[in-house]
C-alpha positions as YAML, in Angstrom:
chain: A
units: angstrom
residues:
- id: 1
  name: MET
  ca: [-14.05, 42.56, 21.79]
- id: 2
  name: THR
  ca: [-15.99, 39.37, 21.34]
- id: 3
  name: THR
  ca: [-19.70, 39.30, 21.96]
- id: 4
  name: GLY
  ca: [-19.85, 35.53, 22.52]
- id: 5
  name: HIS
  ca: [-21.98, 34.87, 19.41]
- id: 6
  name: THR
  ca: [-20.96, 32.88, 16.57]
- id: 7
  name: THR
  ca: [-21.49, 34.28, 13.01]
- id: 8
  name: GLU
  ca: [-22.28, 32.22, 10.05]
- id: 9
  name: SER
  ca: [-18.79, 32.49, 8.80]
- id: 10
  name: ASP
  ca: [-17.30, 31.11, 11.82]
- id: 11
  name: VAL
  ca: [-19.74, 28.07, 11.59]
- id: 12
  name: SER
  ca: [-18.68, 27.56, 7.96]
- id: 13
  name: LEU
  ca: [-14.97, 27.76, 8.76]
- id: 14
  name: ARG
  ca: [-15.42, 25.27, 11.40]
- id: 15
  name: ASP
  ca: [-17.26, 22.99, 9.09]
- id: 16
  name: LYS
  ca: [-14.50, 23.30, 6.46]
- id: 17
  name: GLY
  ca: [-12.05, 22.37, 8.98]
- id: 18
  name: THR
  ca: [-13.93, 19.32, 10.19]
- id: 19
  name: ILE
  ca: [-14.21, 18.07, 6.55]
- id: 20
  name: ILE
  ca: [-10.65, 18.60, 5.80]
- id: 21
  name: HIS
  ca: [-9.61, 16.94, 9.01]
- id: 22
  name: LYS
  ca: [-11.86, 13.87, 8.10]
- id: 23
  name: THR
  ca: [-10.60, 13.87, 4.56]
- id: 24
  name: GLU
  ca: [-6.83, 13.71, 6.02]
- id: 25
  name: LEU
  ca: [-7.81, 10.92, 8.21]
- id: 26
  name: ILE
  ca: [-9.25, 8.89, 5.39]
- id: 27
  name: ILE
  ca: [-6.35, 9.49, 2.95]
- id: 28
  name: SER
  ca: [-3.85, 8.53, 5.77]
- id: 29
  name: ASN
  ca: [-5.60, 5.30, 6.68]
- id: 30
  name: VAL
  ca: [-5.96, 4.30, 2.98]
- id: 31
  name: LEU
  ca: [-1.98, 4.99, 2.61]
- id: 32
  name: ARG
  ca: [-1.44, 3.10, 5.90]
- id: 33
  name: GLY
  ca: [-3.54, 0.18, 4.61]
- id: 34
  name: GLY
  ca: [-1.55, 0.14, 1.27]
- id: 35
  name: VAL
  ca: [1.76, 0.11, 3.30]
- id: 36
  name: PHE
  ca: [0.51, -2.85, 5.21]
- id: 37
  name: LEU
  ca: [-0.69, -4.66, 2.23]
- id: 38
  name: SER
  ca: [2.78, -4.00, 0.44]
- id: 39
  name: VAL
  ca: [4.59, -5.57, 3.45]
- id: 40
  name: ALA
  ca: [2.33, -8.44, 3.49]
- id: 41
  name: VAL
  ca: [2.92, -9.25, -0.15]
- id: 42
  name: ILE
  ca: [6.62, -8.82, 0.24]
- id: 43
  name: LEU
  ca: [6.87, -11.08, 3.34]
- id: 44
  name: SER
  ca: [4.75, -13.83, 1.68]
- id: 45
  name: GLY
  ca: [7.10, -13.59, -1.39]
- id: 46
  name: ILE
  ca: [10.06, -13.94, 0.88]
- id: 47
  name: ALA
  ca: [8.54, -16.95, 2.62]
- id: 48
  name: PHE
  ca: [7.64, -18.55, -0.64]
- id: 49
  name: PHE
  ca: [11.15, -18.03, -1.80]
- id: 50
  name: HIS
  ca: [12.62, -19.77, 1.21]
- id: 51
  name: THR
  ca: [10.19, -22.70, 0.82]
- id: 52
  name: VAL
  ca: [11.23, -23.21, -3.02]
- id: 53
  name: LYS
  ca: [14.84, -22.12, -3.07]
- id: 54
  name: PHE
  ca: [16.15, -25.69, -2.90]
- id: 55
  name: SER
  ca: [13.65, -27.00, -5.31]
- id: 56
  name: ALA
  ca: [14.37, -27.51, -8.96]
- id: 57
  name: THR
  ca: [11.02, -25.88, -9.92]
- id: 58
  name: ALA
  ca: [12.03, -22.66, -8.60]
- id: 59
  name: GLY
  ca: [12.47, -20.95, -11.97]
- id: 60
  name: GLY
  ca: [15.62, -19.01, -11.40]
- id: 61
  name: PHE
  ca: [16.28, -16.41, -9.01]
- id: 62
  name: THR
  ca: [16.45, -13.12, -10.67]
- id: 63
  name: TYR
  ca: [14.12, -10.12, -10.03]
- id: 64
  name: PRO
  ca: [11.85, -9.00, -12.78]
- id: 65
  name: ASP
  ca: [12.84, -5.60, -14.13]
- id: 66
  name: THR
  ca: [10.12, -4.97, -16.62]
- id: 67
  name: SER
  ca: [6.27, -5.03, -16.39]
- id: 68
  name: HIS
  ca: [6.21, -7.95, -18.74]
- id: 69
  name: GLY
  ca: [8.64, -9.87, -16.74]
- id: 70
  name: LEU
  ca: [6.77, -9.11, -13.53]
- id: 71
  name: PHE
  ca: [3.57, -10.44, -15.09]
- id: 72
  name: HIS
  ca: [5.24, -13.37, -16.52]
- id: 73
  name: GLY
  ca: [6.98, -14.28, -13.38]
- id: 74
  name: LEU
  ca: [3.69, -14.02, -11.44]
- id: 75
  name: ALA
  ca: [1.81, -16.21, -13.87]
- id: 76
  name: GLN
  ca: [4.77, -18.88, -13.44]
- id: 77
  name: GLY
  ca: [4.55, -18.45, -9.46]
- id: 78
  name: ARG
  ca: [8.17, -17.16, -9.07]
- id: 79
  name: PRO
  ca: [8.64, -15.91, -5.57]
- id: 80
  name: LEU
  ca: [10.88, -13.12, -6.51]
- id: 81
  name: ALA
  ca: [8.21, -11.67, -8.82]
- id: 82
  name: ILE
  ca: [5.84, -11.79, -5.73]
- id: 83
  name: VAL
  ca: [8.44, -9.71, -3.74]
- id: 84
  name: THR
  ca: [8.65, -7.27, -6.70]
- id: 85
  name: LEU
  ca: [4.96, -6.88, -6.85]
- id: 86
  name: GLY
  ca: [4.98, -5.83, -3.01]
...
């Protein structure tokens, strides 16, 4: 039978639940933002690829498969390195 009174343990459990919920919301928003940023980088790389694909300065169309290749490709402005970064 409940008396209608809240005890100190009820309040602390409610506070913990609120903190956990807020933490979960923060984490989900950060992850969602990362996904949107990744999509934006990939789409910009694809758009850049289509603008330079007929240019002689495109620098080859191979995806970098190492971190060194990725950073080297980014430094040279290669579109597929941008896509890989995303």
